[in-house]
N, CA, C and O atoms as a Tripos MOL2 file, in Angstrom:
@<TRIPOS>MOLECULE
protein
  272   271    68     0     0
PROTEIN
NO_CHARGES

@<TRIPOS>ATOM
      1 N         -42.5840  -40.7690  -16.5960 N.3       1 MET1
      2 CA        -42.5270  -41.6750  -15.4850 C.3       1 MET1
      3 C         -43.0600  -41.2670  -14.1220 C.2       1 MET1
      4 O         -42.7080  -40.2040  -13.6120 O.2       1 MET1
      5 N         -43.8960  -42.0910  -13.5350 N.am      2 LEU2
      6 CA        -44.5330  -41.5680  -12.2930 C.3       2 LEU2
      7 C         -43.6950  -42.2630  -11.2630 C.2       2 LEU2
      8 O         -43.1250  -43.3500  -11.3510 O.2       2 LEU2
      9 N         -43.7400  -41.3560  -10.2060 N.am      3 THR3
     10 CA        -42.9950  -41.7380   -8.8470 C.3       3 THR3
     11 C         -43.8630  -41.5320   -7.7460 C.2       3 THR3
     12 O         -44.7020  -40.6310   -7.7250 O.2       3 THR3
     13 N         -43.6760  -42.3680   -6.8080 N.am      4 ALA4
     14 CA        -44.5890  -42.3330   -5.6600 C.3       4 ALA4
     15 C         -43.7200  -41.4910   -4.5560 C.2       4 ALA4
     16 O         -42.5240  -41.7410   -4.4080 O.2       4 ALA4
     17 N         -44.2290  -40.7180   -3.9670 N.am      5 ALA5
     18 CA        -43.6770  -39.9580   -2.8670 C.3       5 ALA5
     19 C         -43.8640  -40.8200   -1.4180 C.2       5 ALA5
     20 O         -44.9870  -41.1150   -1.0100 O.2       5 ALA5
     21 N         -42.7930  -41.1370   -0.7910 N.am      6 LYS6
     22 CA        -42.9640  -42.0210    0.4010 C.3       6 LYS6
     23 C         -43.2640  -41.1100    1.5370 C.2       6 LYS6
     24 O         -42.6250  -40.0740    1.7250 O.2       6 LYS6
     25 N         -44.2050  -41.4930    2.2600 N.am      7 LYS7
     26 CA        -45.0240  -40.6440    3.3020 C.3       7 LYS7
     27 C         -44.5140  -40.9460    4.6520 C.2       7 LYS7
     28 O         -44.7620  -42.0630    5.1060 O.2       7 LYS7
     29 N         -43.8960  -40.1800    5.2960 N.am      8 LYS8
     30 CA        -43.3160  -40.3930    6.6870 C.3       8 LYS8
     31 C         -44.2870  -40.3960    7.6790 C.2       8 LYS8
     32 O         -45.0760  -39.4560    7.7720 O.2       8 LYS8
     33 N         -44.3250  -41.5960    8.6260 N.am      9 THR9
     34 CA        -45.3680  -41.4160    9.5230 C.3       9 THR9
     35 C         -44.6360  -41.1040   10.8360 C.2       9 THR9
     36 O         -43.5330  -41.5720   11.1210 O.2       9 THR9
     37 N         -45.4050  -40.2050   11.6690 N.am     10 SER10
     38 CA        -44.7340  -39.7800   12.8870 C.3      10 SER10
     39 C         -45.4050  -40.5010   13.9580 C.2      10 SER10
     40 O         -46.6330  -40.5820   13.9080 O.2      10 SER10
     41 N         -44.6990  -41.0950   15.0250 N.am     11 PRO11
     42 CA        -45.3200  -41.6610   16.1540 C.3      11 PRO11
     43 C         -46.3810  -40.8660   16.8950 C.2      11 PRO11
     44 O         -47.2080  -41.4410   17.6040 O.2      11 PRO11
     45 N         -46.3640  -39.4950   16.7300 N.am     12 LEU12
     46 CA        -47.4120  -38.6770   17.2610 C.3      12 LEU12
     47 C         -48.6850  -38.8930   16.6190 C.2      12 LEU12
     48 O         -49.7260  -38.6760   17.2390 O.2      12 LEU12
     49 N         -48.6900  -39.3650   15.2430 N.am     13 VAL13
     50 CA        -49.9650  -39.5090   14.5240 C.3      13 VAL13
     51 C         -50.7620  -40.5440   15.4920 C.2      13 VAL13
     52 O         -51.9180  -40.2240   15.7700 O.2      13 VAL13
     53 N         -50.2640  -41.7250   16.0160 N.am     14 PHE14
     54 CA        -50.8640  -42.6980   16.4600 C.3      14 PHE14
     55 C         -51.2170  -42.4570   17.9030 C.2      14 PHE14
     56 O         -52.1220  -43.1730   18.3320 O.2      14 PHE14
     57 N         -50.6990  -41.6180   18.7100 N.am     15 ALA15
     58 CA        -51.1820  -41.3480   20.0990 C.3      15 ALA15
     59 C         -52.5840  -40.8210   20.0980 C.2      15 ALA15
     60 O         -53.0300  -39.8720   19.4540 O.2      15 ALA15
     61 N         -53.2100  -41.6370   20.9620 N.am     16 GLY16
     62 CA        -54.6100  -41.1880   21.0820 C.3      16 GLY16
     63 C         -55.5690  -41.9760   20.3220 C.2      16 GLY16
     64 O         -56.7520  -41.9670   20.6620 O.2      16 GLY16
     65 N         -55.2120  -42.5850   19.4280 N.am     17 GLN17
     66 CA        -56.1410  -43.3630   18.4850 C.3      17 GLN17
     67 C         -56.4460  -44.5300   19.2070 C.2      17 GLN17
     68 O         -55.8330  -44.8810   20.2150 O.2      17 GLN17
     69 N         -57.6810  -45.3220   18.5420 N.am     18 VAL18
     70 CA        -58.0010  -46.3580   19.0300 C.3      18 VAL18
     71 C         -57.7880  -47.7330   18.2400 C.2      18 VAL18
     72 O         -57.9960  -47.7160   17.0270 O.2      18 VAL18
     73 N         -57.4350  -48.7780   18.7810 N.am     19 ALA19
     74 CA        -57.1160  -50.1670   18.0370 C.3      19 ALA19
     75 C         -57.9740  -51.0040   18.7310 C.2      19 ALA19
     76 O         -58.7430  -50.6420   19.6210 O.2      19 ALA19
     77 N         -57.8070  -52.3040   18.2440 N.am     20 VAL20
     78 CA        -58.5250  -53.5160   18.9500 C.3      20 VAL20
     79 C         -57.5580  -54.8920   19.1060 C.2      20 VAL20
     80 O         -56.9240  -55.4940   18.2390 O.2      20 VAL20
     81 N         -57.6600  -55.0850   20.1750 N.am     21 ALA21
     82 CA        -56.6080  -56.3120   20.6840 C.3      21 ALA21
     83 C         -57.0170  -57.5440   19.8950 C.2      21 ALA21
     84 O         -58.1770  -57.9430   19.7890 O.2      21 ALA21
     85 N         -55.9860  -58.0820   19.3740 N.am     22 LEU22
     86 CA        -56.2370  -59.3960   18.6710 C.3      22 LEU22
     87 C         -55.6970  -60.6150   19.3900 C.2      22 LEU22
     88 O         -55.9110  -61.7770   19.0450 O.2      22 LEU22
     89 N         -54.8730  -60.1680   20.5730 N.am     23 ASP23
     90 CA        -54.3770  -61.0840   21.4950 C.3      23 ASP23
     91 C         -54.5750  -60.7200   23.0260 C.2      23 ASP23
     92 O         -54.9900  -59.6110   23.3620 O.2      23 ASP23
     93 N         -54.2820  -61.6290   23.8540 N.am     24 GLU24
     94 CA        -54.4830  -61.0620   25.2380 C.3      24 GLU24
     95 C         -52.8500  -60.5280   25.4580 C.2      24 GLU24
     96 O         -51.8630  -61.2420   25.2790 O.2      24 GLU24
     97 N         -52.8330  -59.1940   25.8590 N.am     25 ILE25
     98 CA        -51.5460  -58.6020   26.2270 C.3      25 ILE25
     99 C         -51.4660  -58.3080   27.6760 C.2      25 ILE25
    100 O         -52.5300  -58.0680   28.2480 O.2      25 ILE25
    101 N         -50.4110  -58.2920   28.3270 N.am     26 SER26
    102 CA        -50.0380  -57.9680   29.7470 C.3      26 SER26
    103 C         -48.5670  -57.5790   29.8880 C.2      26 SER26
    104 O         -47.8200  -57.6920   28.9160 O.2      26 SER26
    105 N         -48.1530  -57.1550   30.9850 N.am     27 LEU27
    106 CA        -46.9610  -56.7810   31.2890 C.3      27 LEU27
    107 C         -46.0580  -57.8360   31.0450 C.2      27 LEU27
    108 O         -46.1800  -58.8300   31.7610 O.2      27 LEU27
    109 N         -44.9880  -57.8280   29.9990 N.am     28 GLY28
    110 CA        -44.1130  -58.9300   29.6240 C.3      28 GLY28
    111 C         -44.6080  -59.9810   28.7530 C.2      28 GLY28
    112 O         -44.0020  -61.0310   28.5400 O.2      28 GLY28
    113 N         -45.8450  -59.6290   28.2070 N.am     29 LYS29
    114 CA        -46.4740  -60.7220   27.0130 C.3      29 LYS29
    115 C         -47.0030  -59.7190   26.1240 C.2      29 LYS29
    116 O         -48.1300  -59.2520   26.2880 O.2      29 LYS29
    117 N         -46.2020  -59.3560   25.1510 N.am     30 LYS30
    118 CA        -46.7790  -58.6850   23.7530 C.3      30 LYS30
    119 C         -47.7230  -59.4900   23.0190 C.2      30 LYS30
    120 O         -47.7080  -60.7180   23.0940 O.2      30 LYS30
    121 N         -48.5760  -58.8220   22.2840 N.am     31 GLY31
    122 CA        -49.6210  -59.3980   21.5010 C.3      31 GLY31
    123 C         -49.7230  -58.4310   20.2580 C.2      31 GLY31
    124 O         -48.8600  -57.5870   20.0200 O.2      31 GLY31
    125 N         -50.8640  -58.6250   19.4760 N.am     32 PHE32
    126 CA        -51.0670  -57.8560   18.1780 C.3      32 PHE32
    127 C         -52.4470  -57.0630   18.5470 C.2      32 PHE32
    128 O         -53.3310  -57.4640   19.3040 O.2      32 PHE32
    129 N         -52.4070  -55.9010   17.8580 N.am     33 VAL33
    130 CA        -53.7920  -55.0710   17.8060 C.3      33 VAL33
    131 C         -53.9360  -54.6980   16.2520 C.2      33 VAL33
    132 O         -52.9840  -54.5380   15.4880 O.2      33 VAL33
    133 N         -55.1940  -54.5950   15.9420 N.am     34 ARG34
    134 CA        -55.5020  -54.1070   14.6410 C.3      34 ARG34
    135 C         -55.7650  -52.5600   14.6440 C.2      34 ARG34
    136 O         -56.6240  -52.0050   15.3290 O.2      34 ARG34
    137 N         -55.0350  -52.0440   13.9150 N.am     35 PHE35
    138 CA        -55.2270  -50.4360   13.8250 C.3      35 PHE35
    139 C         -55.1850  -50.0310   12.3420 C.2      35 PHE35
    140 O         -54.2090  -50.2270   11.6180 O.2      35 PHE35
    141 N         -56.2900  -49.4690   11.9710 N.am     36 HIS36
    142 CA        -56.6420  -48.7570   10.4940 C.3      36 HIS36
    143 C         -56.3000  -50.1230    9.5390 C.2      36 HIS36
    144 O         -55.5720  -50.0070    8.5530 O.2      36 HIS36
    145 N         -56.8260  -51.2760    9.8830 N.am     37 GLY37
    146 CA        -56.7400  -52.3990    8.9040 C.3      37 GLY37
    147 C         -55.3980  -53.1550    8.9970 C.2      37 GLY37
    148 O         -55.2230  -54.1770    8.3340 O.2      37 GLY37
    149 N         -54.4050  -52.6350    9.8530 N.am     38 GLU38
    150 CA        -53.1450  -53.2500    9.7650 C.3      38 GLU38
    151 C         -52.8170  -53.8290   11.1330 C.2      38 GLU38
    152 O         -53.2100  -53.2840   12.1640 O.2      38 GLU38
    153 N         -52.1130  -54.9070   11.1260 N.am     39 TYR39
    154 CA        -51.7580  -55.7140   12.3290 C.3      39 TYR39
    155 C         -50.4690  -55.0810   12.8990 C.2      39 TYR39
    156 O         -49.5290  -54.8510   12.1390 O.2      39 TYR39
    157 N         -50.3890  -54.7540   14.4040 N.am     40 TRP40
    158 CA        -49.2700  -54.0320   14.8980 C.3      40 TRP40
    159 C         -48.9080  -54.9110   16.2140 C.2      40 TRP40
    160 O         -49.7400  -55.4930   16.9110 O.2      40 TRP40
    161 N         -47.5950  -54.8960   16.4040 N.am     41 ARG41
    162 CA        -47.1700  -55.8330   17.7200 C.3      41 ARG41
    163 C         -47.5310  -54.5730   18.7520 C.2      41 ARG41
    164 O         -47.2890  -53.3930   18.4970 O.2      41 ARG41
    165 N         -48.0770  -55.0030   19.8070 N.am     42 ALA42
    166 CA        -48.1420  -54.1330   20.9550 C.3      42 ALA42
    167 C         -47.8700  -54.7470   22.4860 C.2      42 ALA42
    168 O         -47.8370  -55.9470   22.7550 O.2      42 ALA42
    169 N         -47.7180  -53.8500   23.2490 N.am     43 SER43
    170 CA        -47.3030  -53.9910   24.6450 C.3      43 SER43
    171 C         -48.1870  -53.0820   25.6770 C.2      43 SER43
    172 O         -48.6910  -52.0230   25.3030 O.2      43 SER43
    173 N         -48.3320  -53.5770   26.9930 N.am     44 SER44
    174 CA        -49.1780  -52.9570   27.6780 C.3      44 SER44
    175 C         -48.5870  -53.2330   29.1300 C.2      44 SER44
    176 O         -48.0210  -54.3020   29.3600 O.2      44 SER44
    177 N         -48.7430  -52.1420   30.2160 N.am     45 ALA45
    178 CA        -48.1960  -52.4670   31.4430 C.3      45 ALA45
    179 C         -49.4100  -53.1850   32.3470 C.2      45 ALA45
    180 O         -49.2230  -53.7280   33.4360 O.2      45 ALA45
    181 N         -50.8110  -53.0590   31.5950 N.am     46 VAL46
    182 CA        -51.9130  -53.4900   32.3190 C.3      46 VAL46
    183 C         -52.5580  -54.7550   31.5300 C.2      46 VAL46
    184 O         -52.3610  -54.7480   30.3150 O.2      46 VAL46
    185 N         -53.2500  -55.7640   32.0240 N.am     47 ASP47
    186 CA        -53.8630  -56.7690   31.2320 C.3      47 ASP47
    187 C         -54.9590  -56.1950   30.3030 C.2      47 ASP47
    188 O         -55.8570  -55.4180   30.6270 O.2      47 ASP47
    189 N         -54.7370  -56.6710   29.2110 N.am     48 ILE48
    190 CA        -55.8310  -56.3690   28.0700 C.3      48 ILE48
    191 C         -56.3530  -57.7850   27.5560 C.2      48 ILE48
    192 O         -55.6050  -58.7550   27.4310 O.2      48 ILE48
    193 N         -57.6600  -57.7980   27.2840 N.am     49 SER49
    194 CA        -58.4030  -59.0370   26.7090 C.3      49 SER49
    195 C         -58.5200  -59.0510   25.2920 C.2      49 SER49
    196 O         -58.5340  -57.9880   24.6710 O.2      49 SER49
    197 N         -58.6110  -60.2150   24.6880 N.am     50 LEU50
    198 CA        -58.8160  -60.2610   23.3310 C.3      50 LEU50
    199 C         -60.0920  -59.7240   23.0100 C.2      50 LEU50
    200 O         -61.1340  -60.0680   23.5680 O.2      50 LEU50
    201 N         -59.9910  -58.7730   21.9970 N.am     51 GLY51
    202 CA        -61.2670  -57.8630   21.4870 C.3      51 GLY51
    203 C         -61.4960  -56.7270   22.0430 C.2      51 GLY51
    204 O         -62.3700  -55.9740   21.6130 O.2      51 GLY51
    205 N         -60.6210  -56.3930   23.2440 N.am     52 GLN52
    206 CA        -60.7560  -55.1340   23.7980 C.3      52 GLN52
    207 C         -60.2760  -53.9470   22.9720 C.2      52 GLN52
    208 O         -59.2740  -54.0150   22.2620 O.2      52 GLN52
    209 N         -61.0480  -52.8320   23.0950 N.am     53 LYS53
    210 CA        -60.5130  -51.7050   22.3810 C.3      53 LYS53
    211 C         -59.6210  -51.0150   23.2440 C.2      53 LYS53
    212 O         -59.9190  -50.8620   24.4280 O.2      53 LYS53
    213 N         -58.5730  -50.5880   22.7790 N.am     54 VAL54
    214 CA        -57.4490  -49.9570   23.4560 C.3      54 VAL54
    215 C         -57.0590  -48.6620   22.8980 C.2      54 VAL54
    216 O         -57.4030  -48.2920   21.7760 O.2      54 VAL54
    217 N         -56.3180  -47.9650   23.7190 N.am     55 LYS55
    218 CA        -55.9320  -46.5220   23.1330 C.3      55 LYS55
    219 C         -54.3450  -46.4560   23.0430 C.2      55 LYS55
    220 O         -53.6060  -46.6740   24.0030 O.2      55 LYS55
    221 N         -53.9310  -46.1350   21.7900 N.am     56 ILE56
    222 CA        -52.4930  -45.9570   21.8450 C.3      56 ILE56
    223 C         -51.8210  -45.0030   22.5330 C.2      56 ILE56
    224 O         -52.2450  -43.8540   22.4150 O.2      56 ILE56
    225 N         -50.8260  -45.2040   23.2610 N.am     57 ILE57
    226 CA        -50.2620  -44.1940   24.0610 C.3      57 ILE57
    227 C         -49.0270  -43.6530   23.5260 C.2      57 ILE57
    228 O         -48.8170  -42.4400   23.5590 O.2      57 ILE57
    229 N         -48.0660  -44.6040   22.9580 N.am     58 SER58
    230 CA        -46.9430  -44.1880   22.2210 C.3      58 SER58
    231 C         -46.4460  -45.2380   21.4980 C.2      58 SER58
    232 O         -47.1370  -46.2540   21.4410 O.2      58 SER58
    233 N         -45.4260  -45.2070   20.9510 N.am     59 MET59
    234 CA        -44.6070  -46.1870   19.9710 C.3      59 MET59
    235 C         -43.1840  -46.1720   20.3740 C.2      59 MET59
    236 O         -42.5330  -45.1510   20.5960 O.2      59 MET59
    237 N         -42.7060  -47.5280   20.4590 N.am     60 GLU60
    238 CA        -41.4430  -47.7710   20.8480 C.3      60 GLU60
    239 C         -40.8130  -48.6710   19.5510 C.2      60 GLU60
    240 O         -41.0080  -49.8850   19.4980 O.2      60 GLU60
    241 N         -40.1640  -48.0660   18.6830 N.am     61 GLY61
    242 CA        -39.7840  -48.7990   17.5670 C.3      61 GLY61
    243 C         -40.9590  -49.0610   16.7710 C.2      61 GLY61
    244 O         -41.6770  -48.1440   16.3700 O.2      61 GLY61
    245 N         -41.2040  -50.4030   16.5030 N.am     62 LEU62
    246 CA        -42.4140  -50.7430   15.7070 C.3      62 LEU62
    247 C         -43.4780  -51.4550   16.6270 C.2      62 LEU62
    248 O         -44.3530  -52.1970   16.1830 O.2      62 LEU62
    249 N         -43.3230  -51.1750   17.8360 N.am     63 THR63
    250 CA        -44.2070  -51.6180   18.9420 C.3      63 THR63
    251 C         -45.1400  -50.3210   19.3300 C.2      63 THR63
    252 O         -44.6840  -49.1850   19.4620 O.2      63 THR63
    253 N         -46.4680  -50.6640   19.4850 N.am     64 LEU64
    254 CA        -47.3230  -49.6900   20.1450 C.3      64 LEU64
    255 C         -47.5760  -50.0420   21.4330 C.2      64 LEU64
    256 O         -47.8430  -51.1970   21.7650 O.2      64 LEU64
    257 N         -47.5020  -49.0090   22.2690 N.am     65 VAL65
    258 CA        -47.7670  -49.0060   23.7110 C.3      65 VAL65
    259 C         -49.1920  -48.6860   23.9220 C.2      65 VAL65
    260 O         -49.6170  -47.6160   23.4870 O.2      65 VAL65
    261 N         -50.0380  -49.5700   24.5970 N.am     66 VAL66
    262 CA        -51.2960  -49.4350   24.5060 C.3      66 VAL66
    263 C         -51.9940  -49.3670   26.0370 C.2      66 VAL66
    264 O         -51.3260  -49.6270   27.0380 O.2      66 VAL66
    265 N         -53.2430  -49.0340   26.0940 N.am     67 GLU67
    266 CA        -53.8370  -49.1050   27.5890 C.3      67 GLU67
    267 C         -55.3800  -49.4090   27.2400 C.2      67 GLU67
    268 O         -55.8760  -49.0850   26.1610 O.2      67 GLU67
    269 N         -56.0780  -50.0600   28.2530 N.am     68 PRO68
    270 CA        -57.4590  -50.0910   27.9760 C.3      68 PRO68
    271 C         -58.1410  -48.7220   27.7280 C.2      68 PRO68
    272 O         -59.3450  -48.6690   27.4810 O.2      68 PRO68
@<TRIPOS>BOND
     1     1     2 1
     2     2     3 1
     3     3     4 2
     4     3     5 am
     5     5     6 1
     6     6     7 1
     7     7     8 2
     8     7     9 am
     9     9    10 1
    10    10    11 1
    11    11    12 2
    12    11    13 am
    13    13    14 1
    14    14    15 1
    15    15    16 2
    16    15    17 am
    17    17    18 1
    18    18    19 1
    19    19    20 2
    20    19    21 am
    21    21    22 1
    22    22    23 1
    23    23    24 2
    24    23    25 am
    25    25    26 1
    26    26    27 1
    27    27    28 2
    28    27    29 am
    29    29    30 1
    30    30    31 1
    31    31    32 2
    32    31    33 am
    33    33    34 1
    34    34    35 1
    35    35    36 2
    36    35    37 am
    37    37    38 1
    38    38    39 1
    39    39    40 2
    40    39    41 am
    41    41    42 1
    42    42    43 1
    43    43    44 2
    44    43    45 am
    45    45    46 1
    46    46    47 1
    47    47    48 2
    48    47    49 am
    49    49    50 1
    50    50    51 1
    51    51    52 2
    52    51    53 am
    53    53    54 1
    54    54    55 1
    55    55    56 2
    56    55    57 am
    57    57    58 1
    58    58    59 1
    59    59    60 2
    60    59    61 am
    61    61    62 1
    62    62    63 1
    63    63    64 2
    64    63    65 am
    65    65    66 1
    66    66    67 1
    67    67    68 2
    68    67    69 am
    69    69    70 1
    70    70    71 1
    71    71    72 2
    72    71    73 am
    73    73    74 1
    74    74    75 1
    75    75    76 2
    76    75    77 am
    77    77    78 1
    78    78    79 1
    79    79    80 2
    80    79    81 am
    81    81    82 1
    82    82    83 1
    83    83    84 2
    84    83    85 am
    85    85    86 1
    86    86    87 1
    87    87    88 2
    88    87    89 am
    89    89    90 1
    90    90    91 1
    91    91    92 2
    92    91    93 am
    93    93    94 1
    94    94    95 1
    95    95    96 2
    96    95    97 am
    97    97    98 1
    98    98    99 1
    99    99   100 2
   100    99   101 am
   101   101   102 1
   102   102   103 1
   103   103   104 2
   104   103   105 am
   105   105   106 1
   106   106   107 1
   107   107   108 2
   108   107   109 am
   109   109   110 1
   110   110   111 1
   111   111   112 2
   112   111   113 am
   113   113   114 1
   114   114   115 1
   115   115   116 2
   116   115   117 am
   117   117   118 1
   118   118   119 1
   119   119   120 2
   120   119   121 am
   121   121   122 1
   122   122   123 1
   123   123   124 2
   124   123   125 am
   125   125   126 1
   126   126   127 1
   127   127   128 2
   128   127   129 am
   129   129   130 1
   130   130   131 1
   131   131   132 2
   132   131   133 am
   133   133   134 1
   134   134   135 1
   135   135   136 2
   136   135   137 am
   137   137   138 1
   138   138   139 1
   139   139   140 2
   140   139   141 am
   141   141   142 1
   142   142   143 1
   143   143   144 2
   144   143   145 am
   145   145   146 1
   146   146   147 1
   147   147   148 2
   148   147   149 am
   149   149   150 1
   150   150   151 1
   151   151   152 2
   152   151   153 am
   153   153   154 1
   154   154   155 1
   155   155   156 2
   156   155   157 am
   157   157   158 1
   158   158   159 1
   159   159   160 2
   160   159   161 am
   161   161   162 1
   162   162   163 1
   163   163   164 2
   164   163   165 am
   165   165   166 1
   166   166   167 1
   167   167   168 2
   168   167   169 am
   169   169   170 1
   170   170   171 1
   171   171   172 2
   172   171   173 am
   173   173   174 1
   174   174   175 1
   175   175   176 2
   176   175   177 am
   177   177   178 1
   178   178   179 1
   179   179   180 2
   180   179   181 am
   181   181   182 1
   182   182   183 1
   183   183   184 2
   184   183   185 am
   185   185   186 1
   186   186   187 1
   187   187   188 2
   188   187   189 am
   189   189   190 1
   190   190   191 1
   191   191   192 2
   192   191   193 am
   193   193   194 1
   194   194   195 1
   195   195   196 2
   196   195   197 am
   197   197   198 1
   198   198   199 1
   199   199   200 2
   200   199   201 am
   201   201   202 1
   202   202   203 1
   203   203   204 2
   204   203   205 am
   205   205   206 1
   206   206   207 1
   207   207   208 2
   208   207   209 am
   209   209   210 1
   210   210   211 1
   211   211   212 2
   212   211   213 am
   213   213   214 1
   214   214   215 1
   215   215   216 2
   216   215   217 am
   217   217   218 1
   218   218   219 1
   219   219   220 2
   220   219   221 am
   221   221   222 1
   222   222   223 1
   223   223   224 2
   224   223   225 am
   225   225   226 1
   226   226   227 1
   227   227   228 2
   228   227   229 am
   229   229   230 1
   230   230   231 1
   231   231   232 2
   232   231   233 am
   233   233   234 1
   234   234   235 1
   235   235   236 2
   236   235   237 am
   237   237   238 1
   238   238   239 1
   239   239   240 2
   240   239   241 am
   241   241   242 1
   242   242   243 1
   243   243   244 2
   244   243   245 am
   245   245   246 1
   246   246   247 1
   247   247   248 2
   248   247   249 am
   249   249   250 1
   250   250   251 1
   251   251   252 2
   252   251   253 am
   253   253   254 1
   254   254   255 1
   255   255   256 2
   256   255   257 am
   257   257   258 1
   258   258   259 1
   259   259   260 2
   260   259   261 am
   261   261   262 1
   262   262   263 1
   263   263   264 2
   264   263   265 am
   265   265   266 1
   266   266   267 1
   267   267   268 2
   268   267   269 am
   269   269   270 1
   270   270   271 1
   271   271   272 2
@<TRIPOS>SUBSTRUCTURE
     1 MET1         2 RESIDUE 1 A MET
     2 LEU2         6 RESIDUE 1 A LEU
     3 THR3        10 RESIDUE 1 A THR
     4 ALA4        14 RESIDUE 1 A ALA
     5 ALA5        18 RESIDUE 1 A ALA
     6 LYS6        22 RESIDUE 1 A LYS
     7 LYS7        26 RESIDUE 1 A LYS
     8 LYS8        30 RESIDUE 1 A LYS
     9 THR9        34 RESIDUE 1 A THR
    10 SER10       38 RESIDUE 1 A SER
    11 PRO11       42 RESIDUE 1 A PRO
    12 LEU12       46 RESIDUE 1 A LEU
    13 VAL13       50 RESIDUE 1 A VAL
    14 PHE14       54 RESIDUE 1 A PHE
    15 ALA15       58 RESIDUE 1 A ALA
    16 GLY16       62 RESIDUE 1 A GLY
    17 GLN17       66 RESIDUE 1 A GLN
    18 VAL18       70 RESIDUE 1 A VAL
    19 ALA19       74 RESIDUE 1 A ALA
    20 VAL20       78 RESIDUE 1 A VAL
    21 ALA21       82 RESIDUE 1 A ALA
    22 LEU22       86 RESIDUE 1 A LEU
    23 ASP23       90 RESIDUE 1 A ASP
    24 GLU24       94 RESIDUE 1 A GLU
    25 ILE25       98 RESIDUE 1 A ILE
    26 SER26      102 RESIDUE 1 A SER
    27 LEU27      106 RESIDUE 1 A LEU
    28 GLY28      110 RESIDUE 1 A GLY
    29 LYS29      114 RESIDUE 1 A LYS
    30 LYS30      118 RESIDUE 1 A LYS
    31 GLY31      122 RESIDUE 1 A GLY
    32 PHE32      126 RESIDUE 1 A PHE
    33 VAL33      130 RESIDUE 1 A VAL
    34 ARG34      134 RESIDUE 1 A ARG
    35 PHE35      138 RESIDUE 1 A PHE
    36 HIS36      142 RESIDUE 1 A HIS
    37 GLY37      146 RESIDUE 1 A GLY
    38 GLU38      150 RESIDUE 1 A GLU
    39 TYR39      154 RESIDUE 1 A TYR
    40 TRP40      158 RESIDUE 1 A TRP
    41 ARG41      162 RESIDUE 1 A ARG
    42 ALA42      166 RESIDUE 1 A ALA
    43 SER43      170 RESIDUE 1 A SER
    44 SER44      174 RESIDUE 1 A SER
    45 ALA45      178 RESIDUE 1 A ALA
    46 VAL46      182 RESIDUE 1 A VAL
    47 ASP47      186 RESIDUE 1 A ASP
    48 ILE48      190 RESIDUE 1 A ILE
    49 SER49      194 RESIDUE 1 A SER
    50 LEU50      198 RESIDUE 1 A LEU
    51 GLY51      202 RESIDUE 1 A GLY
    52 GLN52      206 RESIDUE 1 A GLN
    53 LYS53      210 RESIDUE 1 A LYS
    54 VAL54      214 RESIDUE 1 A VAL
    55 LYS55      218 RESIDUE 1 A LYS
    56 ILE56      222 RESIDUE 1 A ILE
    57 ILE57      226 RESIDUE 1 A ILE
    58 SER58      230 RESIDUE 1 A SER
    59 MET59      234 RESIDUE 1 A MET
    60 GLU60      238 RESIDUE 1 A GLU
    61 GLY61      242 RESIDUE 1 A GLY
    62 LEU62      246 RESIDUE 1 A LEU
    63 THR63      250 RESIDUE 1 A THR
    64 LEU64      254 RESIDUE 1 A LEU
    65 VAL65      258 RESIDUE 1 A VAL
    66 VAL66      262 RESIDUE 1 A VAL
    67 GLU67      266 RESIDUE 1 A GLU
    68 PRO68      270 RESIDUE 1 A PRO
C-alpha cells in the first residue's frame, strides 16, 4: 500500500515571492492573487490594481499580505 506524505508549508516560504493580482486590492478591501497557479485571498495596506505584480510580505491565517 502506498501512502502520501503530507508536506507542511511554512509561511516563510511565501515571503518575498511574486504573485499577480486578480482583483483590485486596497486597505479594507481584500481580493485574490494567483501564486504558483493557485488562487489566494490577499490583503494590502496600499492600492493594488488588477493584473499588477505583487510581492508577498507575510501570511495571516490563509490570507497573503502583499505590496506592489
